[in-house]
C-alpha positions as CSV (number, residue, x, y, z in Angstrom):
1,X,28.0,-7.3,-10.4
2,X,27.3,-10.8,-9.0
3,X,24.5,-13.1,-10.1
4,X,21.8,-13.7,-7.6
5,X,19.4,-16.6,-8.3
6,X,15.8,-15.8,-8.6
7,X,14.8,-18.3,-5.9
8,X,17.1,-16.6,-3.4
9,X,15.6,-13.2,-4.2
10,X,12.1,-14.6,-3.8
11,X,12.8,-16.2,-0.4
12,X,14.4,-12.9,0.8
13,X,11.3,-11.0,-0.4
14,X,9.0,-13.5,1.4
15,X,11.0,-13.1,4.7
16,X,10.8,-9.3,4.4
17,X,7.1,-9.4,3.9
18,X,6.6,-11.6,7.0
19,X,8.5,-9.1,9.1
20,X,6.5,-6.0,8.1
21,X,3.5,-6.7,10.3
22,X,-0.2,-6.9,9.8
23,X,-0.6,-4.4,7.0
24,X,-2.5,-1.6,8.8
25,X,-1.8,0.8,6.0
26,X,-3.3,-1.5,3.4
27,X,-6.5,-1.8,5.5
28,X,-6.8,2.0,5.9
29,X,-6.3,2.5,2.1
30,X,-9.0,-0.2,1.3
31,X,-11.5,1.3,3.8
32,X,-10.9,4.8,2.4
33,X,-11.3,3.5,-1.2
34,X,-14.6,1.8,-0.4
35,X,-16.0,4.8,1.5
36,X,-14.9,7.1,-1.3
37,X,-16.6,4.9,-3.9
38,X,-19.8,4.8,-2.0
39,X,-19.8,8.6,-1.6
40,X,-19.0,9.1,-5.3
41,X,-21.8,6.8,-6.4
42,X,-24.3,8.6,-4.1
43,X,-23.2,12.0,-5.5
44,X,-23.4,10.9,-9.1
45,X,-26.7,9.0,-8.7
46,X,-28.6,11.6,-6.7
47,X,-29.0,13.6,-9.9
48,X,-31.2,10.9,-11.4
49,X,-33.9,11.3,-8.7
50,X,-37.0,12.8,-10.3
51,X,-39.2,15.2,-8.4
52,X,-42.5,14.7,-10.4
């Protein structure tokens, strides 16, 4: 097993990240998380509405 310096590994990882594109999957995941959080908050908080 050969020794690979950490700096070399870090530069290789940075190059790979630049080649992967714009991150569409990350955007989709974030949008789904935000919408899910809003729907969950609405569902949980609607029980506190009083009909006096």
